Residue, then its C-alpha position, 0 to 999 in steps of 0.5 A: m127695683k130689686f125684688g127679693g126671694t119672698s117678693v117672687a115666692d109664688g104667683e101671688a107675690i109676682g102679681r104684686l111685683l107686676s102691680i108695683v112696677t106698672a105703677t112706677i112706670r107711669t112716673l118715669d120717662v123711661p122704664p125701671v130696671v128690675v132685678v129679681s132674686a131666686t124664688s124663696g128657698t130655691t138657692d138653699q135647695l140648689l146648694a143642698l143638691a150640690s152637697d148631695a151630689q158630692r156625697g153620691s146621693d141617689g136623691v139628686d135627680a128627684g130634687v132637680d125634678r122638684v125644683l123644675a116642677r115648682h117653676l113650671d107651676l109658676v109658668n102655668v100660673l103666670t103665662t098662657g098659650e105659646r108664651a107658656s110653651a116657649l117659657a116652659a122649654l127654656v126653664t126645662r133647658d136651664l134645669e137640665d143644664l143644672r142636672a148635667v152639672l150635678t151629674a158631673i159633681s156626683i161622678l167626680r165626688e167634688s164640687s169646685p167653687r166654679s161648679l157651685d156658682a153654676v149651680a147657685a145661679v140657676g135660681e136667679i136665671v129661671s126666676s128672672r125668665i118667668v118674671a120677664a114673661a109675666f110682664e109680657e103676659a100682662n101687656v107690659p113691654a119687657a125683655w129678659v136680660d141674662a145677668r151673666r152678660a150684664l155684670v162682669t166680675n173677677d174669677q173669685h168664684t162664690a164671692a166674686l168682685p164686680l169689675a166697674l168699668e167692664t160692668r158699666g160697658a156691659v150695662e150700656r150694651e145689654i140694658v140701655p137699649c131695652l130702656l130706649e125701646g121702652r121695655v122693662p129690663v128684667l135680670g137676676g141678681f147675685v149672678g155675673s160672669t168673668s170676662s171669659g164667660a164663666t158664671t160667677t156669683l157675688g155671695r149670698g145676699g148679692s142681689d141687692y148688690s146687683a141692683a145697686l151696680m145696675g143703678a150706678g151703671v146706668h147713671g150718667l149714660t146717654g138716654p132718649r134723644g141724647a138725654r143723660l140717664e139718671c138713676r133716681e133711686i135704688q129700691i130694695w123690695t122685701d117683706v118688711d117695712g124698712m130698716l128697723t130700730a132692732d131685729p124683730r126676731v130679738v126685740d118686740g115691736p121695733a119701729v121703722v127708721e124713716r131716714l138713714s145716712f149712707a154711713e149709718a146704713s153701711e154700719l148697720a148692714y155690716f153689723g148684721a141688719k138683715v134687710l140690706h146686704p153690706s155691699t149694697i151701699l157702695p155703688a150708691v155712695s159712689a154715684d150719690i143715688p138714694v136707696r129706699i127699702l120697701n115692703s112689697r106686701r105694703p107698697n104704699g108705705e114710705g119705707t126707709r130712705i138712705t141718702g148721703e146727708p146725715s139724719s136730722s131726726g134728732r135721735t142720737v141712736a138711729a138703730l141697733a144691729c147684732k151679728r150672732r154666732v161669732t168667734v172671739v180670738e184672743i192673741t197674747s204675747t209678751r213680745m208685743l210689749m213695746a214691739h213694732g211689727f207685731l200687729r202687722r204679723l198678726f193681721q197678715v195671718f188673717e189676710t193669708y187665710q182670707t178671713a175678715v175681722d169685725v171688731v178689734t180691741t188691744s191691750e199692752v200684751s194682747v189683741s182680741v178680734t172677732v170673726d164670723d167666718d170660722r172655716q179657716l180658724p184651725e189654720i189661723v190658730a196654728a199660724l198665730e201659735q207660732f208667735a203667741d198664745v191663742s184662745v178661742e171663744k165661740d157662740m159669741a155675738i156683736l151688739c152695735a148701736v149706730g147713729d150719726n148723732l152719737t158725736t153730739d153727746q160725749r157721755l152717750a157711750i157711758r149711758l149705753l153701757s150703763a143700760l147693760e149693767g149686769v151683762t158680761l161684756r167680752m169686748v167694748s169698742q167705739s169707732a174712730s168716727r164715733r158713729n157706733v158703740t159696739v160690745v161683744l157678749s155671749d150669744r145667749d145674752v143677746a136678747a136681753a141686752m138688745t131689749r134693754l138697749h132698745e128700751a133705753a134708746f127708743d122708749a118715749t120716756s127715755r132721754l138716751g136717744t135724743a141728740r142734745 
């Protein structure tokens, strides 16, 4: 059970978390594993402090004091007596460790990826300490688990990759004993460490990924009396009712999608659906564990259930997703015509600068790609210009219609594009699996385009969204 930042934002939110988990415990033979994010806004605040320290700002100490005060307020709201005193000491120690790292950054005027991980991890460490103590205060047996001991990664700091075998061994060592003792293991998401013990993070949004890794890590291990442990479900508790048919910040009144396949959910997450981290699905797919997205403010809802089976809803389009503020790079060269090896050379440039490409279209003499990480774009353009002409368009967006049942209607792509008549489309793509239809357009046109597609696909009077 993973609870996001808004689900641990304050004492009231953590109280709801306790109620949800307590109710779940009654339905299980062993307790659930609970993964929590940093309190809402804390990670951004911590990274801003690292940036301030690098610039030599005088406000870093005061910023640390504010973070400490916020969490000590939670300690006082959720715990009492000796437990509160002990917890306050631990939280204070964690924040003093943070202060020391920020002081080092300030002295050096440099923040390495490794130091940024040490800074960013503090939010999850202290929030998980507080939630574990709140369980104990409520007479629910629990144990704080240091996520840095339960999740083993490579040393790619700020975007570390989990090491599957090592993590499974760590889960068996750190988490399973808690389950066997009937205690709820509580750990921070997003945080791990290398095999040598250096703190790492999985990248922003990685708490979902942590939860899925814990679920897959427990699945199949030996439980009470030698029985095989099974992860029944990976639950992502957030502040919306589930995966929606469109981004509610763009389209008014989108509906909850009751059921998605792993493939649909992966496409939607990758192309911008904010409810789910794109990597979350991978461990679930490998272990065939259902994922459910639920609202911690309305815990009685059914949410969205994601499984390995294709949806049987009859809807051709499951949902829409958009990725905003992307960049289109167009590479043109007459050398491409009838030439082998051109594409290899082109994509090797993106690989060299570790920049992922989202959408690709090609013609006889040009290739257009989109990227949402433009940090290395000047270097990429310079490398590409050694063998081709390059143009760049910023402030673009990707709009994607996703559904397993898209394959049932040969003319659907045409009808989707017809709904966008009058909107200038920079690129158009349909995946080889024909599970999505994707267009690239100006970011300023996203709201109008997504609204029109949503009306066409999900309006009760429309025939577009029904599989034939």
